[in-house]
C-alpha positions in Angstrom: 94.0 110.3 103.9 95.2 110.6 100.2 92.9 112.3 97.5 92.9 114.2 94.3 91.6 117.7 93.9 91.3 120.0 91.0 93.3 123.3 90.8 91.4 126.0 92.7 91.3 129.3 94.2 90.7 128.1 97.7 94.1 126.5 97.6 96.3 128.8 95.6 99.0 129.3 98.4 99.8 125.7 98.7 99.3 124.9 95.0 101.6 127.9 94.2 104.2 126.8 96.8 104.0 123.3 95.2 104.0 124.2 91.8 107.0 126.8 91.7 109.3 123.9 93.0 108.8 121.6 90.1 111.9 122.0 87.7 110.8 122.9 84.5 111.4 119.4 82.6 111.2 116.8 85.5 111.6 113.4 83.7 109.6 114.7 80.8 106.9 116.4 82.9 107.0 119.9 81.7 106.4 122.4 84.4 105.7 126.1 82.4 105.3 127.5 86.3 108.6 126.6 87.8 109.6 129.3 89.9 106.7 131.6 89.3 105.9 134.3 91.3 103.0 134.4 93.4 101.4 137.4 91.4 101.9 135.4 88.2 100.5 132.0 89.5 97.3 133.9 90.3 96.9 134.4 86.2 98.4 130.9 85.6 95.9 129.3 88.0 92.9 131.3 85.7 94.5 129.7 82.5 94.5 126.5 84.1 90.9 126.6 85.1 89.7 127.9 81.6 91.8 125.2 80.0 90.2 122.5 81.8 86.9 123.9 80.3 88.6 124.2 76.9 89.1 127.9 76.6 92.1 130.0 76.4 93.9 126.9 74.7 97.1 127.4 72.8 97.1 126.4 69.1 97.1 122.3 68.9 96.4 121.8 72.4 93.5 120.3 74.1 91.7 120.6 77.2 93.6 119.6 80.3 92.6 119.5 84.0 95.2 119.9 86.6 94.8 117.8 89.9 97.0 118.1 92.8 97.5 114.6 95.1 97.0 115.6 98.8 98.1 113.5 101.7 95.8 115.6 104.3 96.9 118.8 104.4 100.0 118.6 102.3 100.4 118.3 98.4 102.5 115.5 97.4 102.0 115.7 93.6 100.3 116.6 90.5 98.3 114.9 87.8 97.3 116.3 84.6 94.6 115.0 82.6 94.3 115.8 78.9 90.6 115.2 78.0 91.3 113.6 74.5 94.1 112.8 72.2 95.3 114.8 69.0 98.1 113.5 66.5 100.9 114.9 68.7 99.4 113.4 72.1 98.9 110.0 70.1 102.4 109.8 69.1 103.6 111.6 72.8 102.6 111.8 76.0 99.0 110.8 75.8 96.5 111.3 78.2 98.2 111.8 81.6 101.3 113.4 83.0 102.3 113.4 86.5 104.9 114.6 89.0 105.5 113.6 92.5 107.6 115.5 94.7 111.2 114.0 95.4 110.4 113.6 99.4 107.3 111.6 98.8 109.0 109.2 95.9 109.2 105.5 96.7 106.3 105.4 99.2 103.4 104.6 97.0 102.0 107.9 96.3 102.2 107.7 92.6 100.7 104.3 92.5 97.9 105.6 94.6 97.6 109.0 92.8 97.4 107.2 89.4 94.6 104.8 90.6 92.8 107.7 91.8 93.1 109.5 88.6 91.9 106.5 86.5 88.9 106.1 88.6 87.8 109.9 88.2 88.5 110.1 84.3 87.8 106.6 82.9 84.1 107.6 82.0 85.4 110.7 80.3 88.1 109.0 77.9 86.7 108.5 74.4 89.5 106.2 73.2 89.4 102.5 74.4 92.7 102.9 76.1 94.5 105.6 78.2 97.8 106.7 76.6 100.9 107.4 78.8 104.3 107.8 78.0 107.6 107.1 80.1 111.1 107.8 80.0 113.0 104.5 79.5 115.5 105.5 82.3 112.5 106.0 84.6 111.6 102.2 85.8 109.8 103.5 88.9 107.2 105.5 87.0 106.9 102.3 84.6 106.4 100.1 87.6 103.4 102.7 88.8 101.8 102.6 85.3 102.1 98.5 85.0 100.8 98.1 88.6 97.6 100.0 87.5 96.9 97.7 84.9 99.2 99.4 82.3 101.1 97.2 79.5 103.8 98.4 77.0 102.2 99.1 73.9 105.6 100.0 72.2 108.8 101.7 72.7 111.4 103.7 71.1 115.1 104.6 71.9 113.9 106.7 74.6 110.4 106.1 75.9 107.8 103.5 76.6 104.3 104.0 75.5 102.1 102.3 77.7 98.4 101.9 77.5 95.6 101.1 80.3 92.5 100.0 79.1 89.4 102.3 79.9 87.4 99.4 81.9 88.8 98.8 85.4 92.1 96.8 86.1 91.2 93.6 88.2 94.1 92.8 90.3 
C-alpha cells in the first residue's frame, strides 16, 4: 500500500537511511542531509519538525513539512511542502519539491505520491494555484506534474514553471 507520512521519530532509522543516500543536488532537489551521520540526523529531524511548525527557520525561509512516501514498509521517496510562498519561492521552486529513489523511478511512484500530497495540502494552500518548478532536462518529472493537473505557466532557458489549481483535477 502506498501512503505519505510526515517525518517522525518512530521511523527515524528508515528516514535516516533514505535521506542520507539522496544526492546533495538531484535534479534541483536540494538535500542538506546527504551523507549525514545518524547522530546528526537526530538533530536534523528535530529541525524538520520545528520548521513544519514555523520554528527554527533560517532567514527568508517559510514553514516546510517533510513527508516520506512509503510503499508498505519501504520509503521510496520524499515530498517537501512549503506552506506558503515568499518572493524567492514564487520565482523559484514553489510549494513542492520531491525526490524518488532511482530504483523506484518509472513505476508511477512520483505521480501517485504527488497526487497523495496534493490531496493532503490543497486546503492549506493560500494561493489559487500550487507552484512547482522542474528542470527542462527532466521530462519524466514534468509529465508527473502534468498528469496531476498541472500546466506550464512559463519557462526559461533551464526550467519549466508549472501550476496546479487548488481545486481538484478531474481526470
